[in-house]
C-alpha positions in Angstrom: 5.5 -18.4 -14.5 3.3 -15.3 -14.5 1.0 -14.0 -11.9 -1.3 -10.8 -12.6 -1.9 -8.7 -9.8 -5.6 -7.9 -9.1 -6.8 -4.4 -10.0 -9.5 -3.1 -7.7 -12.5 -1.0 -9.0 -13.9 -0.2 -5.7 -12.8 -0.5 -2.0 -14.8 -3.2 -0.1 -17.3 -3.3 -3.1 -19.1 -0.3 -1.8 -16.7 2.9 -1.8 -15.0 4.5 -4.6 -11.3 3.8 -4.9 -9.8 7.0 -3.8 -12.1 7.4 -0.8 -11.3 3.9 0.2 -7.7 4.5 0.2 -8.5 7.6 2.3 -10.5 5.5 4.8 -7.7 3.0 5.1 -5.2 5.8 5.4 -7.0 7.5 8.4 -7.6 4.2 10.1 -3.9 3.4 9.6 -3.0 6.7 11.0 -5.5 6.5 14.1 -4.2 2.9 14.8 -0.5 4.1 14.8 -1.2 7.0 17.0 -3.1 4.7 19.5 -0.1 2.2 19.4 2.4 5.0 20.1 0.5 6.5 22.8 0.1 3.1 24.5 3.9 2.3 24.2 4.7 5.6 25.5 2.1 5.3 28.5 3.5 1.9 29.4 7.2 2.8 29.1 6.5 6.0 31.3 5.7 3.9 34.5 9.0 2.0 34.2 12.4 3.2 33.1 13.5 0.3 30.7 15.8 0.8 27.8 13.8 -2.0 26.0 10.1 -2.0 25.0 7.7 -4.5 23.2 6.5 -3.0 19.9 4.1 -4.3 17.4 4.4 -3.2 13.6 2.4 -4.8 11.1 1.2 -7.5 13.2 4.9 -8.6 14.3 5.8 -8.2 18.0 9.4 -8.0 19.1 11.6 -6.4 21.7 13.5 -3.6 20.9 15.1 -0.3 22.2 12.6 2.3 22.9 14.1 5.0 20.6 14.0 2.2 17.9 10.4 1.6 18.4 9.2 5.3 18.6 11.3 6.1 15.5 9.6 3.2 13.4 6.3 4.3 14.8 7.1 8.0 13.7 8.1 7.1 10.3 4.9 5.2 10.0 2.9 8.3 11.1 4.9 10.4 8.8 4.4 8.1 5.7 0.5 7.9 6.7 0.3 11.6 6.5 2.2 11.6 3.1 -0.3 8.9 1.8 -3.3 11.1 2.9 -1.9 14.3 1.2 -1.2 12.4 -1.9 -4.8 10.9 -2.0 -6.7 14.1 -1.2 -4.7 16.1 -3.7 -4.3 13.2 -6.2 -0.6 13.4 -6.4 0.8 10.2 -7.8 4.4 11.0 -6.4 3.2 11.0 -2.8 0.9 8.0 -3.1 3.9 6.1 -4.9 6.3 7.1 -2.0 3.9 5.5 0.5 3.4 2.4 -2.0 7.3 1.8 -2.0 7.4 2.4 1.8 4.5 -0.1 2.3 6.1 -2.8 0.2 9.4 -2.5 2.0 8.2 -2.5 5.5 5.8 -5.5 4.8 8.6 -7.5 3.4 10.7 -6.3 6.3 7.9 -7.3 8.8 7.6 -11.0 7.1 11.4 -11.4 7.2 11.5 -10.5 10.8 8.6 -12.8 11.7 10.2 -15.5 10.0 13.6 -15.1 12.0 11.8 -14.5 15.3 9.8 -17.6 14.5 12.8 -19.8 13.9 15.0 -18.3 16.7 12.4 -18.5 19.4 12.9 -21.7 21.7 10.2 -21.4 24.3 9.6 -24.4 26.5 6.7 -22.7 28.3 4.9 -21.5 25.3 2.0 -23.3 23.9 0.8 -23.8 20.5 -2.0 -21.3 21.1 0.7 -18.5 21.6 2.2 -19.3 18.3 -1.2 -19.3 16.6 -2.1 -16.0 18.2 1.2 -14.4 16.7 0.4 -16.1 13.3 -3.0 -14.6 13.4 -1.8 -10.9 14.2 0.8 -11.4 11.5 -1.8 -12.5 8.9 -4.2 -9.7 9.9 -1.8 -7.1 9.9 -0.1 -8.0 6.6 -3.3 -8.8 4.8 -4.7 -5.3 5.7 -1.4 -3.8 4.5 -1.6 -5.8 1.2 -5.2 -4.7 0.5 -4.3 -1.1 0.9 -1.1 -1.5 -1.3 -3.5 -3.1 -3.8 -5.9 -0.1 -3.4 -2.9 2.4 -3.9 -1.6 0.6 -6.9 -5.2 0.5 -8.3 -5.5 4.4 -7.8 -2.1 4.9 -9.4 -3.1 3.1 -12.4 -6.3 4.9 -12.6 -4.7 8.3 -12.3 -2.1 7.4 -15.0 -4.9 6.2 -17.5 -6.8 9.5 -16.8 -3.9 11.7 -17.2 -2.9 10.3 -20.7 -4.2 12.6 -23.3 -5.8 10.3 -26.0 -5.9 12.1 -29.3 -7.6 10.7 -32.5 -6.4 11.5 -35.8 -8.9 11.1 -38.8 -6.7 10.0 -41.4 -9.7 9.6 -43.9 -9.9 13.6 -44.2 -6.3 13.6 -45.6 -6.9 10.9 -48.4 -6.3 12.2 -51.8 -8.1 10.9 -54.8 -6.6 11.5 -58.2 -8.3 11.3 -61.3 -7.2 8.8 -63.8 -4.9 10.4 -66.6 -6.4 8.4 -69.7 -9.0 9.9 -71.9 -11.5 7.5 -72.9 -15.0 6.1 -72.4 -15.9 5.6 -68.7 -17.0 1.8 -68.4 -19.4 2.6 -65.7 
């Protein structure tokens, strides 16, 4: 069974593709900086080795150093994406593309593991619904960004190929007939 991945021509039906990648990259960077600032501010007031973190819509408890290192990696790769999109460097954009695929799959697996593992007697259905909504929004936006990046990489690859047409008609050799006689025409 074969499924074709859609190719985007424009971002959100209004922006050119590269500018759309830049807008999503800057929004992703701003949101990541906002989240890391909030996490640092909350953890300053209390000395706790654990922190609640959210990455790609998945909330989980982890050590503070792990949370901060994951967010720092997110900021670093967002900067790589922005530099690659500004300078039209496909290697940098491809690095973010692979990072995005890896972290998206890891987020889905983490959510599934935590969803099965949670045994909360006091939690209502609305709590599960909210967590699922955060996951769908986070993953949905990330998948759309990855589709935009993939489309931009394909566009750069198509534009970089040197298409050369060879006129074979100019190389055609016509030989005169060798027999001597009357021409029927």
